[in-house]
C-alpha positions as CSV (number, residue, x, y, z in Angstrom):
1,X,-99.7,-172.8,80.3
2,X,-102.9,-172.6,82.3
3,X,-103.6,-173.6,86.0
4,X,-106.7,-173.6,88.0
5,X,-107.0,-173.4,91.8
6,X,-108.6,-176.6,93.0
7,X,-109.1,-178.6,96.2
8,X,-110.6,-175.7,98.1
9,X,-107.8,-173.4,96.9
10,X,-105.0,-175.6,98.2
11,X,-103.8,-177.0,94.9
12,X,-102.8,-175.6,91.5
13,X,-104.0,-178.0,88.8
14,X,-102.4,-177.8,85.4
15,X,-105.1,-177.5,82.8
16,X,-103.1,-176.9,79.6
17,X,-99.4,-176.9,78.8
18,X,-96.9,-178.0,76.2
19,X,-94.5,-180.8,76.9
20,X,-91.6,-178.3,77.0
21,X,-93.5,-176.3,79.7
22,X,-94.2,-179.4,81.7
23,X,-90.5,-180.4,81.5
24,X,-89.5,-176.9,82.7
25,X,-91.9,-177.1,85.6
26,X,-90.5,-180.5,86.6
27,X,-87.0,-179.1,86.5
28,X,-87.7,-175.8,88.3
29,X,-89.9,-177.2,91.1
30,X,-87.6,-179.9,92.3
31,X,-84.5,-179.4,94.4
32,X,-82.1,-181.5,96.3
33,X,-82.0,-181.5,100.1
34,X,-79.0,-180.1,101.9
35,X,-76.1,-182.6,102.3
36,X,-77.9,-185.0,100.0
37,X,-74.7,-186.9,99.3
38,X,-74.5,-188.1,102.9
39,X,-78.1,-189.2,103.2
40,X,-78.1,-193.0,103.8
41,X,-80.9,-193.5,101.2
42,X,-78.8,-191.8,98.6
43,X,-75.7,-193.7,99.5
44,X,-77.6,-197.0,99.1
45,X,-79.0,-195.9,95.8
46,X,-82.6,-195.8,96.9
47,X,-83.1,-192.1,96.3
48,X,-81.5,-189.3,94.2
49,X,-81.9,-186.7,96.9
50,X,-84.5,-184.6,95.1
51,X,-87.9,-183.4,96.4
52,X,-90.4,-182.3,93.8
53,X,-93.3,-180.0,94.3
54,X,-94.8,-180.7,90.9
55,X,-96.6,-184.1,91.1
56,X,-97.7,-186.3,88.3
57,X,-97.0,-183.6,85.7
58,X,-100.1,-181.8,87.0
59,X,-100.3,-180.7,90.6
60,X,-98.5,-178.1,92.7
61,X,-99.2,-176.5,96.1
62,X,-101.1,-173.3,95.7
63,X,-98.5,-171.5,97.8
64,X,-96.2,-171.7,94.9
65,X,-98.4,-169.6,92.5
66,X,-95.9,-166.7,92.5
67,X,-93.0,-169.0,91.9
68,X,-94.7,-170.5,88.9
69,X,-95.4,-167.0,87.6
70,X,-91.7,-166.2,88.0
71,X,-90.8,-169.4,86.2
72,X,-93.0,-168.3,83.3
73,X,-91.3,-164.9,83.1
74,X,-87.8,-166.4,83.2
75,X,-88.4,-168.8,80.4
76,X,-90.8,-166.7,78.4
77,X,-93.8,-169.0,79.0
78,X,-97.2,-167.2,79.5
79,X,-98.9,-168.3,82.7
80,X,-102.6,-168.0,83.5
81,X,-104.0,-169.1,86.9
82,X,-107.8,-169.3,87.2
83,X,-109.2,-168.4,90.6
84,X,-106.1,-166.6,91.7
85,X,-108.2,-163.6,92.8
86,X,-109.3,-165.7,95.8
87,X,-105.8,-165.6,97.1
88,X,-106.2,-161.9,97.9
89,X,-108.3,-159.9,100.3
90,X,-109.2,-156.7,98.4
91,X,-111.8,-155.6,100.8
92,X,-109.7,-152.9,102.5
93,X,-107.3,-150.3,101.1
94,X,-104.1,-149.2,102.8
95,X,-105.6,-145.8,103.7
96,X,-108.5,-147.5,105.4
97,X,-106.2,-149.9,107.3
98,X,-104.0,-147.0,108.3
99,X,-107.0,-145.1,109.7
100,X,-108.1,-148.2,111.6
101,X,-104.6,-148.6,113.0
102,X,-104.3,-145.0,114.2
103,X,-107.7,-145.3,115.9
104,X,-106.8,-148.6,117.4
105,X,-103.7,-147.3,119.0
106,X,-104.7,-143.7,119.7
107,X,-104.7,-144.3,123.5
108,X,-101.7,-146.5,123.5
109,X,-98.2,-145.5,124.6
110,X,-96.7,-147.6,121.9
111,X,-97.8,-146.6,118.5
112,X,-96.9,-148.6,115.3
113,X,-94.4,-147.2,112.8
114,X,-95.3,-146.6,109.2
115,X,-93.5,-149.7,107.9
116,X,-95.2,-151.8,110.6
117,X,-98.6,-150.6,109.4
118,X,-97.7,-151.3,105.8
119,X,-96.3,-154.7,106.6
120,X,-99.4,-155.7,108.6
121,X,-101.7,-154.5,105.7
122,X,-99.7,-156.5,103.1
123,X,-99.9,-159.7,105.3
124,X,-103.7,-159.3,105.5
125,X,-104.0,-158.5,101.8
126,X,-102.1,-161.6,100.8
127,X,-104.2,-164.3,102.5
128,X,-101.3,-166.8,102.3
129,X,-97.8,-165.4,102.4
130,X,-94.3,-165.0,104.0
131,X,-92.8,-161.9,105.6
132,X,-89.1,-161.5,106.4
133,X,-88.7,-159.2,109.4
134,X,-85.3,-158.5,110.9
135,X,-84.6,-158.6,114.6
136,X,-86.1,-155.4,116.3
137,X,-88.6,-154.8,113.4
138,X,-91.4,-155.2,116.0
139,X,-92.7,-158.6,114.8
140,X,-95.0,-159.1,117.8
141,X,-96.7,-155.7,117.3
142,X,-97.1,-156.5,113.6
143,X,-98.7,-159.9,114.4
144,X,-101.0,-158.3,117.0
145,X,-102.2,-155.8,114.4
146,X,-103.0,-158.6,112.0
147,X,-104.8,-160.6,114.7
148,X,-106.7,-157.6,116.0
149,X,-107.9,-156.6,112.5
150,X,-108.9,-160.1,111.6
151,X,-110.9,-160.6,114.8
152,X,-112.5,-157.1,114.9
153,X,-113.5,-157.2,111.3
154,X,-114.9,-160.7,111.8
155,X,-112.7,-162.1,109.0
156,X,-111.5,-164.7,111.5
157,X,-113.1,-166.3,114.6
158,X,-110.2,-168.3,115.9
159,X,-106.5,-167.9,115.2
160,X,-103.6,-170.4,115.8
161,X,-100.1,-169.2,116.3
162,X,-97.2,-171.7,116.2
163,X,-93.9,-170.9,117.9
164,X,-90.8,-172.9,118.4
165,X,-90.4,-172.9,122.2
166,X,-92.3,-172.3,125.5
167,X,-90.6,-169.0,126.2
168,X,-92.1,-167.5,123.0
169,X,-95.6,-168.8,124.0
170,X,-95.4,-166.8,127.2
171,X,-93.7,-163.8,125.6
172,X,-96.2,-163.5,122.8
173,X,-99.2,-163.7,125.2
174,X,-97.8,-161.0,127.4
175,X,-97.1,-158.7,124.5
176,X,-100.5,-159.1,123.0
177,X,-102.3,-158.3,126.3
178,X,-100.0,-155.3,126.7
179,X,-100.9,-154.0,123.2
180,X,-104.5,-154.6,123.8
181,X,-104.7,-152.7,127.1
182,X,-106.9,-149.6,127.2
183,X,-109.0,-150.7,124.2
184,X,-112.4,-152.0,125.5
185,X,-113.9,-153.1,122.2
186,X,-111.3,-155.9,121.7
187,X,-112.1,-159.1,123.6
188,X,-108.8,-161.0,123.8
189,X,-108.8,-164.5,125.2
190,X,-105.5,-166.4,124.7
191,X,-104.9,-170.1,125.3
192,X,-101.3,-171.2,125.8
193,X,-100.5,-174.7,124.7
194,X,-97.4,-176.4,126.0
195,X,-96.7,-179.3,128.4
196,X,-99.0,-179.3,131.4
197,X,-101.4,-176.5,130.2
198,X,-105.1,-177.2,130.5
199,X,-107.4,-176.4,127.6
200,X,-110.0,-173.7,128.0
201,X,-113.0,-172.9,126.0
202,X,-114.0,-169.6,124.2
203,X,-110.4,-168.7,123.3
204,X,-110.0,-166.6,120.1
205,X,-106.2,-166.9,119.9
206,X,-104.3,-170.1,120.6
207,X,-100.5,-169.9,121.0
208,X,-98.6,-173.2,121.2
209,X,-95.3,-174.9,120.5
210,X,-95.2,-177.2,117.5
211,X,-94.0,-180.0,119.7
212,X,-97.2,-179.9,121.7
213,X,-99.6,-179.1,118.9
214,X,-98.4,-182.0,116.6
215,X,-99.8,-184.5,119.1
216,X,-103.4,-183.3,118.6
217,X,-105.7,-184.9,116.2
218,X,-107.0,-183.5,112.9
219,X,-110.4,-182.5,114.4
220,X,-108.7,-180.1,116.9
221,X,-107.3,-178.0,114.0
222,X,-110.6,-177.7,112.2
223,X,-111.7,-174.9,114.5
224,X,-109.0,-172.5,113.2
225,X,-109.7,-170.2,110.2
226,X,-106.3,-168.5,110.4
227,X,-102.8,-169.8,111.3
228,X,-99.5,-168.0,111.7
229,X,-96.1,-169.5,112.1
230,X,-93.4,-167.6,114.0
231,X,-89.8,-168.3,113.0
232,X,-91.1,-169.8,109.8
233,X,-87.7,-171.0,108.6
234,X,-88.2,-173.9,111.0
235,X,-91.3,-174.9,109.0
236,X,-89.1,-177.5,107.2
237,X,-89.7,-179.4,110.4
238,X,-92.0,-182.4,109.8
239,X,-94.0,-181.4,112.9
240,X,-95.0,-178.0,111.4
241,X,-95.8,-179.5,108.0
242,X,-98.1,-182.0,109.7
243,X,-99.9,-179.2,111.7
244,X,-100.4,-177.1,108.6
245,X,-101.8,-180.1,106.7
246,X,-104.4,-180.6,109.5
247,X,-105.5,-176.9,109.3
248,X,-107.9,-177.6,106.5
249,X,-110.2,-174.7,107.3
250,X,-107.5,-172.0,107.6
251,X,-108.1,-169.5,104.8
252,X,-105.4,-167.3,106.2
253,X,-101.9,-168.8,106.4
254,X,-99.0,-166.5,107.4
255,X,-95.3,-167.1,108.0
256,X,-92.9,-164.7,109.7
257,X,-89.2,-165.0,110.1
258,X,-86.0,-163.0,110.3
259,X,-84.3,-165.6,108.1
260,X,-86.0,-166.7,104.9
261,X,-83.9,-169.3,103.0
262,X,-82.1,-168.2,99.8
263,X,-83.7,-168.4,96.4
264,X,-83.3,-171.7,94.6
265,X,-83.2,-173.9,97.8
266,X,-85.5,-176.7,98.7
267,X,-86.2,-175.0,102.1
268,X,-87.5,-171.8,100.4
269,X,-89.8,-173.9,98.1
270,X,-91.0,-175.8,101.2
271,X,-91.9,-172.6,103.0
272,X,-93.7,-171.1,100.1
273,X,-95.6,-174.4,99.4
274,X,-97.1,-174.4,102.9
275,X,-97.7,-170.7,103.3
276,X,-97.2,-168.5,100.2
277,X,-94.9,-166.1,98.4
278,X,-92.5,-163.7,100.2
279,X,-94.4,-160.4,100.0
280,X,-92.4,-158.1,102.3
281,X,-88.9,-157.7,103.7
282,X,-87.9,-155.4,106.5
283,X,-84.1,-155.7,106.7
284,X,-81.7,-154.7,109.4
285,X,-80.1,-152.3,107.0
286,X,-83.5,-150.5,106.5
287,X,-84.0,-150.3,110.3
288,X,-80.5,-148.9,110.7
289,X,-80.9,-146.2,108.0
290,X,-84.3,-145.2,109.5
291,X,-82.6,-144.8,112.9
292,X,-84.7,-147.6,114.6
293,X,-81.7,-149.7,115.6
294,X,-78.1,-148.9,116.2
295,X,-75.6,-149.1,113.4
296,X,-72.9,-151.6,113.6
297,X,-69.8,-152.7,111.8
298,X,-68.8,-156.4,111.2
299,X,-65.2,-157.3,111.0
300,X,-64.2,-160.8,110.0
301,X,-60.8,-162.1,111.4
302,X,-59.4,-165.3,109.8
303,X,-57.4,-167.3,112.2
304,X,-54.5,-169.4,110.9
305,X,-53.0,-171.0,114.0
306,X,-52.4,-174.6,112.9
307,X,-48.9,-175.4,111.5
308,X,-48.6,-176.7,108.0
309,X,-47.6,-180.2,109.3
310,X,-50.9,-180.4,111.2
311,X,-53.0,-179.4,108.1
312,X,-51.1,-182.0,106.0
313,X,-51.8,-184.7,108.6
314,X,-55.5,-184.0,108.6
315,X,-55.6,-184.0,104.8
316,X,-53.8,-187.3,104.6
317,X,-56.2,-188.8,107.2
318,X,-59.2,-187.8,105.2
319,X,-57.9,-189.0,101.9
320,X,-56.4,-192.4,102.9
321,X,-57.3,-193.7,106.4
322,X,-60.6,-192.3,107.8
323,X,-64.1,-191.3,106.9
324,X,-64.6,-187.6,106.6
325,X,-67.0,-187.5,109.6
326,X,-64.3,-189.1,111.8
327,X,-61.7,-186.6,110.6
328,X,-64.1,-183.8,111.4
329,X,-64.3,-185.0,115.0
330,X,-60.5,-185.1,115.3
331,X,-60.4,-181.5,113.9
332,X,-63.0,-180.3,116.4
333,X,-61.0,-181.8,119.3
334,X,-57.8,-180.1,117.9
335,X,-59.6,-176.8,117.8
336,X,-60.9,-177.0,121.3
337,X,-57.5,-178.0,122.7
338,X,-55.4,-175.6,120.6
339,X,-53.4,-173.3,122.9
340,X,-52.6,-171.1,119.9
341,X,-56.2,-170.5,119.1
342,X,-57.2,-170.0,122.7
343,X,-54.4,-167.3,123.1
344,X,-55.4,-165.6,119.8
345,X,-59.1,-165.3,120.8
346,X,-58.3,-164.2,124.4
347,X,-55.9,-161.5,123.1
348,X,-58.6,-160.1,120.8
349,X,-61.2,-160.0,123.5
350,X,-58.8,-158.3,125.9
351,X,-58.1,-155.5,123.5
352,X,-61.7,-154.6,122.9
353,X,-62.9,-151.6,124.9
354,X,-66.1,-152.0,126.8
355,X,-68.2,-155.2,127.2
356,X,-67.8,-158.2,124.9
357,X,-70.2,-160.9,124.0
358,X,-68.5,-164.2,123.2
359,X,-70.5,-167.1,121.6
360,X,-69.2,-170.6,121.6
361,X,-70.6,-174.0,120.5
362,X,-69.2,-176.3,123.1
363,X,-69.3,-175.7,126.9
364,X,-65.8,-177.1,127.2
365,X,-64.5,-174.4,125.0
366,X,-66.4,-171.6,126.8
367,X,-64.9,-172.8,130.2
368,X,-61.4,-172.6,128.8
369,X,-62.0,-169.1,127.4
370,X,-63.4,-168.0,130.7
371,X,-60.4,-169.4,132.7
372,X,-57.9,-167.8,130.3
373,X,-59.6,-164.4,130.4
374,X,-59.6,-164.5,134.2
375,X,-55.9,-164.9,134.2
376,X,-55.3,-161.8,132.1
């Protein structure tokens, strides 16, 4: 089958394919949403819960080009994509980028690690892509290297960075100014966008929350030729999709996250559709093996504190008398108020040497744990 990049490189248009190949594309590029059975539209018979990224047996988002290539390999269907070379920036080699990076940070106290240089280079090379970076991988430094290179090489004039909350707007700005200190050639002018911030002119990097950015009109986003989404796994949010659709002139589209959804899910297809393929992974295991972060062990403890009579009662309620969602609320309340569970958790925490970090979902539960531990 043969595709062509059309609509200014944003759409893959099917030019030639057999009926079998079209059927396979329809099957592979559609997935059901999470918890589709409970969606009111599905319950009423209005919808089957599927979202398809292959429209009218012809069109697919260009970000799925690698997924389509993989589909062809899995089902022995040769794939040809015309214009795909425009999805790559081949103007700089890794050796050249490494030399640029070493010079860029030669007077800096914080110098990038080899994997950070390689990751930044890959992100730039693939003009639209995803990168999975574990916590402590140095995501902000990697992003700064990408921004600095795009601006200094005049590949980009104005960059938009989308983050999920205000604290990350401030943190990213502070980090970028810190990384830029001591290097006079780089003019860095950052505009922060969140509630109450006034817009300034002549900014080359704009960092904002998607809640604030989504309110702006399409014309505002036409000024950006590069866009990067931090915590990209949240791009399934309607707000971020809307923003990306408005960035019509963004020839560079990057997504970074510590948690990319699993293969075969609608969330992963959605991320790739709006950005591009996953091109690099820096895992926690890699960082541990390289000595960049501390090694740790995870032990899972299964608690079985409810008597059989209670389990049978909840099962009978869900099967005969109540909706599953109502039974779930009853179970939650039972969990919060269970003395057996509270004692079990408190005993475990008390036995641990050193400091302990305890996470809880409901404040009520946290207060009970706190009071119990104060008694011991």
